[in-house]
N, C-alpha and C positions, 0 to 999 in steps of 0.2 A: 831152747829157745821159746818165749812165752809166747802165743801165736797174737796176734793181731786183731782188732773184731772191727767187721763190718755192720753198720748199722744204715738200714736201707728202709725212705720214706714212702710209702704212695700214697696217695688221696681216697678215701675210704670210699666202696661203694661205686667207684665209677668203671664201668659203668653197670655193674648190678653186686650187688650184695654174693651173690652165690662165686661171682666172676673172683673180685675181692680175696674169697677165704682163698679158691683154690695159687691165685696168684702169691698169696701172701706163704703158706706152705709148700710151694715151688718155690720161690727166695731161700727158704729155710734149704728145704735139699741143697740148692746152689750155694752155699755159705754165708748167709744173712744171720747173724749171730742176735741182731734185737730189729726189732721192725719200729718204725714211725707210722702210725696211723693219722693221716693227714686228717682233719676236722673243715671240711667245705664251709667259705667263708666272704663272706661277699668283698669283705676290703683287706686284703692279709698283704699286709703291708709290708711285711719280710722278704716276701717269696717274687719274684723274678715274674717273665711275662709266663713262662712256661706251668708253674706249676701254677699260679694265678686263672690262668685258663682253664684247670684242669680242675680248677676247685666252683668256679663257674659254672664248668658242663655238670659237673654232679647236682647241683643247686639247682638247674633246668632241668634234671632230669626228679627234679623231686626229691633231693636228699632230705633225709629228718632226724633227729640223734637218733631216735628210734632205731634207722638203718646202722649207724657208729655201732649201739650197742650190741645188737644182732652179729656182726662180723665181729667184736671182736668178742665174743662168749664163744666164737669158735675156733679162732687163734689162737687168742692169750693163752690160753690151757698150754697150746704146747709151743709157741715162740716167744719168748722176752716182747711184751708190747709194751709200749711209751704212747699217747693221744699228744699231737703235735696243735695247736690251736690257739685259736685267740681268745683273748678273755670274752668277748661277749658271748657266745654258746655257755659259756659255765655259767659267767650271773645270771642270764637268764633262766637257764632250768635250774638254778640255787648250784653251788659250790658243793653244800656237803652230797645233794642227792648223786652231783655226778662222780663226786669218791666214794660214795657209795657201791654205783655202779661201778666202778673200777675194782674194787675192793673184792664183788662179788665174783669177777672174772677174771684175777688175778693182774688188772693192770698192774707193770710196775710204778708207774708217772707220767709227768706233763711236762709237753716243753709249750710253754706258754709266752712270743714272743712280744707280745708289745705287755707285760706283767712286769714294771720295773722291781729292781733288787729291790728296791725300798719298803714298797707295796707288799711280795713274795713275802717276807720277813713274817708277816703279820698272817699269813695263813700256812707256814712250813708244820708247826704243831697240829693242825687240823690233818694237812696229807699224810705228815707221822704217823694219825690217830689209824689211818684208813690204808696203814701199811704201804705210803706210796710219796715219790718224792717230786718235787720241784726241783725240772735243771737247770741249771746256772750254768749264763752264756760270761764268758771274758770272751776282747778283739784285743787287736793290736794293739788299740789305741786307749786300752784301758790302762791308767796308771798304778801303780806298783803298789801305794796302800790299799787303791780300791781292789785290785786282786785280793789279797790277804783278805779284805772283807767279805766277796764274794763266794771265797771257794775255800774256807775255812770249815762250815760246816757241809760241802756240797754233799751228795750221795747218789750212785746209780756214777754219773759223772758226767766233766765237764765239759761243754759244748764249747769251743774254740774254734771261736768263728774269725774266717782267711783273712779278711778283708771286710773293710767297712763297703756298707749297699747292700745287695739284694742276694739272693738266692742264685745262682746256673752262671751269674758272671764268669767272667774267667780273668781271677787277678790273680798277683803274686807277690805276696811280703814276706818278709824277713820274722820267722816267728820264734827263733831262737830266746831272744829276750823273754818275750811273755813265757813260752814256755819252761823258761828255766826259772821264772819269779814265782808260775803257777807249784812247779814241784818242791821251792822249798814251803810253802805254808800248808801244800795239801797233796796226802794220800789218795786221790781222786783218780779214777783212770781218766787221761785225757782224749776227748773222741774231736780229732776237725773236720767240720762243715763247711760247707760255700766251693763252689765250685771245683767239687772231687769228681774227678771219671775214668773212665778206662786209660786215658793219658797222663793225667797229671798224678794219679793215685800212690804212686811211687816217689814221687817227690814231699806230694802233700802229708806222708805216714810217718815221714822221719822228722825223729824224736818224742810223734806222742802215739797212745795206744789202739787206737782205730780213727776213721773215716767213714763219715755218717754221708752219703751219697741218695741225692733227693732227685732233680731236674733229668737227669741222664735214665732214669727209671721213666719217670714221667715224661719225658718226651715221646719212649712207646707207647704209653697207655692213653698216647692223646691222639698219635697215629691212625687215623682213620681208614686207610688205607692198608691195612691191618687186621685179620681175623682174630678171634680174642685168644686163638690158639698162636697165633705166630708171636701177639707178646708176649704170651708168657715166655715164650720158647725166647727172644729178643732178650728180655729182660733178667732172664734167668743169666743167658751168655753174660751178660754184662756183670752179672755181680759173682760167676765164677771169675771173669777175668781180673774183673778188681781185686777178688780174696784173694786168687793167685797174686799178684804184682804186691801188695801188701804184705806181704808171708815172702815173700821169695828172694 
């Protein structure tokens, strides 16, 4: 049986760069196959309250893009890493400058929720030039013809949004038809995100190749009743449990 993949999201540099590096490598040991490093941003429109709170905390602590680059330089050579962020930081820093940094550290690509597909196609060749991908999103509401358009040139994986809305909610939708329509036009792995946790992972993995987990990890990251060591212990326990459930 082909192993199902676990993608884990954490907010970069919260509470510190060294902690993020230690946490990421501990998550890898616990079964995380791909890391999404969240770029803190003041208006994270696709994120629920947990990830939004983490983002704002990191900014309050003085997060700068140089922090993202520092932690990426230590993590990406050891663990497949994607950047997950909104378009504004890429735009302000300069997209090509961002991609040069990504290539330098071995970043696999970016997830940019507020970059519409019609805009993203302008940049796909530039990403490819720097050996990176833009991850494409498909939702349960996406029409069949649009699924074909979105996925036929996808790479790394297709991000299947489990339901319309924000991350961290606990909703359920029947995705059988959507998954089937993706499979008809693309051989790219499908990973499902939004609402994946230890309780839902077994059900969410049905028909797809991996799960994307964010809020379950970040909830522990922002729990200031825990020491840094305890945060790593709790997060790695969650990772092990989810990895076991999606492969049993």
